[in-house]
mmCIF file of the C-alpha atoms, coordinates in Angstrom:
data_MODEL
# 
_entry.id   MODEL 
# 
loop_
_atom_site.group_PDB 
_atom_site.id 
_atom_site.type_symbol 
_atom_site.label_atom_id 
_atom_site.label_alt_id 
_atom_site.label_comp_id 
_atom_site.label_asym_id 
_atom_site.label_entity_id 
_atom_site.label_seq_id 
_atom_site.pdbx_PDB_ins_code 
_atom_site.Cartn_x 
_atom_site.Cartn_y 
_atom_site.Cartn_z 
_atom_site.occupancy 
_atom_site.B_iso_or_equiv 
_atom_site.pdbx_formal_charge 
_atom_site.auth_seq_id 
_atom_site.auth_comp_id 
_atom_site.auth_asym_id 
_atom_site.auth_atom_id 
_atom_site.pdbx_PDB_model_num 
ATOM 1  C CA . UNK A 1 1  ? -139.829 -260.534 17.779 1.00 0.00 ? 1  UNK A CA 1 
ATOM 2  C CA . UNK A 1 2  ? -139.927 -256.750 17.752 1.00 0.00 ? 2  UNK A CA 1 
ATOM 3  C CA . UNK A 1 3  ? -141.234 -254.719 20.629 1.00 0.00 ? 3  UNK A CA 1 
ATOM 4  C CA . UNK A 1 4  ? -144.662 -255.952 21.588 1.00 0.00 ? 4  UNK A CA 1 
ATOM 5  C CA . UNK A 1 5  ? -147.153 -254.144 23.781 1.00 0.00 ? 5  UNK A CA 1 
ATOM 6  C CA . UNK A 1 6  ? -147.286 -255.851 27.137 1.00 0.00 ? 6  UNK A CA 1 
ATOM 7  C CA . UNK A 1 7  ? -147.544 -254.977 30.793 1.00 0.00 ? 7  UNK A CA 1 
ATOM 8  C CA . UNK A 1 8  ? -144.078 -253.453 30.614 1.00 0.00 ? 8  UNK A CA 1 
ATOM 9  C CA . UNK A 1 9  ? -143.843 -249.720 31.249 1.00 0.00 ? 9  UNK A CA 1 
ATOM 10 C CA . UNK A 1 10 ? -141.011 -249.200 28.740 1.00 0.00 ? 10 UNK A CA 1 
ATOM 11 C CA . UNK A 1 11 ? -141.882 -249.902 25.136 1.00 0.00 ? 11 UNK A CA 1 
ATOM 12 C CA . UNK A 1 12 ? -139.581 -248.496 22.500 1.00 0.00 ? 12 UNK A CA 1 
ATOM 13 C CA . UNK A 1 13 ? -140.198 -247.463 18.910 1.00 0.00 ? 13 UNK A CA 1 
ATOM 14 C CA . UNK A 1 14 ? -138.880 -249.939 16.341 1.00 0.00 ? 14 UNK A CA 1 
ATOM 15 C CA . UNK A 1 15 ? -137.475 -247.121 14.189 1.00 0.00 ? 15 UNK A CA 1 
ATOM 16 C CA . UNK A 1 16 ? -135.906 -244.660 16.659 1.00 0.00 ? 16 UNK A CA 1 
ATOM 17 C CA . UNK A 1 17 ? -135.546 -246.930 19.737 1.00 0.00 ? 17 UNK A CA 1 
ATOM 18 C CA . UNK A 1 18 ? -136.884 -244.188 22.025 1.00 0.00 ? 18 UNK A CA 1 
ATOM 19 C CA . UNK A 1 19 ? -139.573 -244.958 24.591 1.00 0.00 ? 19 UNK A CA 1 
ATOM 20 C CA . UNK A 1 20 ? -143.157 -244.482 23.512 1.00 0.00 ? 20 UNK A CA 1 
ATOM 21 C CA . UNK A 1 21 ? -144.534 -242.308 26.278 1.00 0.00 ? 21 UNK A CA 1 
ATOM 22 C CA . UNK A 1 22 ? -147.731 -240.922 24.789 1.00 0.00 ? 22 UNK A CA 1 
ATOM 23 C CA . UNK A 1 23 ? -150.857 -242.599 23.504 1.00 0.00 ? 23 UNK A CA 1 
ATOM 24 C CA . UNK A 1 24 ? -150.274 -241.859 19.813 1.00 0.00 ? 24 UNK A CA 1 
ATOM 25 C CA . UNK A 1 25 ? -148.511 -244.868 18.409 1.00 0.00 ? 25 UNK A CA 1 
ATOM 26 C CA . UNK A 1 26 ? -149.005 -247.442 15.694 1.00 0.00 ? 26 UNK A CA 1 
ATOM 27 C CA . UNK A 1 27 ? -148.233 -251.093 15.205 1.00 0.00 ? 27 UNK A CA 1 
ATOM 28 C CA . UNK A 1 28 ? -148.053 -253.683 12.477 1.00 0.00 ? 28 UNK A CA 1 
ATOM 29 C CA . UNK A 1 29 ? -150.983 -256.059 12.797 1.00 0.00 ? 29 UNK A CA 1 
ATOM 30 C CA . UNK A 1 30 ? -148.895 -258.894 11.311 1.00 0.00 ? 30 UNK A CA 1 
ATOM 31 C CA . UNK A 1 31 ? -145.660 -258.788 13.316 1.00 0.00 ? 31 UNK A CA 1 
ATOM 32 C CA . UNK A 1 32 ? -146.685 -256.510 16.243 1.00 0.00 ? 32 UNK A CA 1 
ATOM 33 C CA . UNK A 1 33 ? -143.799 -254.024 16.089 1.00 0.00 ? 33 UNK A CA 1 
ATOM 34 C CA . UNK A 1 34 ? -144.608 -250.688 17.733 1.00 0.00 ? 34 UNK A CA 1 
ATOM 35 C CA . UNK A 1 35 ? -143.755 -247.274 16.283 1.00 0.00 ? 35 UNK A CA 1 
ATOM 36 C CA . UNK A 1 36 ? -144.286 -243.597 17.043 1.00 0.00 ? 36 UNK A CA 1 
ATOM 37 C CA . UNK A 1 37 ? -146.862 -242.188 14.632 1.00 0.00 ? 37 UNK A CA 1 
ATOM 38 C CA . UNK A 1 38 ? -144.326 -239.552 13.579 1.00 0.00 ? 38 UNK A CA 1 
ATOM 39 C CA . UNK A 1 39 ? -141.618 -242.158 12.884 1.00 0.00 ? 39 UNK A CA 1 
ATOM 40 C CA . UNK A 1 40 ? -143.988 -244.170 10.700 1.00 0.00 ? 40 UNK A CA 1 
ATOM 41 C CA . UNK A 1 41 ? -145.004 -241.057 8.761  1.00 0.00 ? 41 UNK A CA 1 
ATOM 42 C CA . UNK A 1 42 ? -141.343 -240.158 8.188  1.00 0.00 ? 42 UNK A CA 1 
ATOM 43 C CA . UNK A 1 43 ? -140.545 -243.741 7.144  1.00 0.00 ? 43 UNK A CA 1 
ATOM 44 C CA . UNK A 1 44 ? -143.509 -243.767 4.726  1.00 0.00 ? 44 UNK A CA 1 
ATOM 45 C CA . UNK A 1 45 ? -142.389 -240.545 3.061  1.00 0.00 ? 45 UNK A CA 1 
ATOM 46 C CA . UNK A 1 46 ? -144.451 -239.658 -0.002 1.00 0.00 ? 46 UNK A CA 1 
ATOM 47 C CA . UNK A 1 47 ? -146.003 -243.109 -0.437 1.00 0.00 ? 47 UNK A CA 1 
ATOM 48 C CA . UNK A 1 48 ? -149.793 -243.190 -0.237 1.00 0.00 ? 48 UNK A CA 1 
ATOM 49 C CA . UNK A 1 49 ? -149.704 -246.561 1.521  1.00 0.00 ? 49 UNK A CA 1 
ATOM 50 C CA . UNK A 1 50 ? -148.097 -247.825 4.704  1.00 0.00 ? 50 UNK A CA 1 
ATOM 51 C CA . UNK A 1 51 ? -145.502 -250.590 4.775  1.00 0.00 ? 51 UNK A CA 1 
ATOM 52 C CA . UNK A 1 52 ? -144.063 -252.365 7.808  1.00 0.00 ? 52 UNK A CA 1 
ATOM 53 C CA . UNK A 1 53 ? -140.412 -251.343 8.327  1.00 0.00 ? 53 UNK A CA 1 
ATOM 54 C CA . UNK A 1 54 ? -139.498 -254.703 9.870  1.00 0.00 ? 54 UNK A CA 1 
ATOM 55 C CA . UNK A 1 55 ? -137.372 -256.492 7.240  1.00 0.00 ? 55 UNK A CA 1 
ATOM 56 C CA . UNK A 1 56 ? -138.837 -259.951 7.929  1.00 0.00 ? 56 UNK A CA 1 
ATOM 57 C CA . UNK A 1 57 ? -142.361 -258.575 7.537  1.00 0.00 ? 57 UNK A CA 1 
ATOM 58 C CA . UNK A 1 58 ? -142.489 -255.680 5.047  1.00 0.00 ? 58 UNK A CA 1 
ATOM 59 C CA . UNK A 1 59 ? -146.230 -256.144 4.531  1.00 0.00 ? 59 UNK A CA 1 
ATOM 60 C CA . UNK A 1 60 ? -148.186 -253.349 2.870  1.00 0.00 ? 60 UNK A CA 1 
ATOM 61 C CA . UNK A 1 61 ? -151.284 -251.982 4.577  1.00 0.00 ? 61 UNK A CA 1 
ATOM 62 C CA . UNK A 1 62 ? -150.681 -253.549 7.979  1.00 0.00 ? 62 UNK A CA 1 
ATOM 63 C CA . UNK A 1 63 ? -149.857 -250.470 10.082 1.00 0.00 ? 63 UNK A CA 1 
ATOM 64 C CA . UNK A 1 64 ? -152.666 -249.452 12.406 1.00 0.00 ? 64 UNK A CA 1 
ATOM 65 C CA . UNK A 1 65 ? -152.775 -246.218 14.396 1.00 0.00 ? 65 UNK A CA 1 
ATOM 66 C CA . UNK A 1 66 ? -153.708 -246.371 18.062 1.00 0.00 ? 66 UNK A CA 1 
ATOM 67 C CA . UNK A 1 67 ? -155.089 -243.376 19.934 1.00 0.00 ? 67 UNK A CA 1 
ATOM 68 C CA . UNK A 1 68 ? -156.141 -244.573 23.320 1.00 0.00 ? 68 UNK A CA 1 
ATOM 69 C CA . UNK A 1 69 ? -156.141 -243.791 27.002 1.00 0.00 ? 69 UNK A CA 1 
ATOM 70 C CA . UNK A 1 70 ? -154.850 -247.305 27.635 1.00 0.00 ? 70 UNK A CA 1 
ATOM 71 C CA . UNK A 1 71 ? -151.263 -247.229 28.828 1.00 0.00 ? 71 UNK A CA 1 
ATOM 72 C CA . UNK A 1 72 ? -148.531 -249.130 27.062 1.00 0.00 ? 72 UNK A CA 1 
# 
């Protein structure tokens, strides 16, 4: 399901399908999809809460931001 963080070098954003090359990304803690922070913010729009964009998940409040030196 989705695009999970693993030992792979190429992980793509669920929304834009481009590789996530920096260390500023986010993921849904329920279904483990990975997103660019900027894509999630655009998807969220004016809402004051986050919501998973994955249709089979759609949970509210499950997006967590990751800022780390750990590679994808």
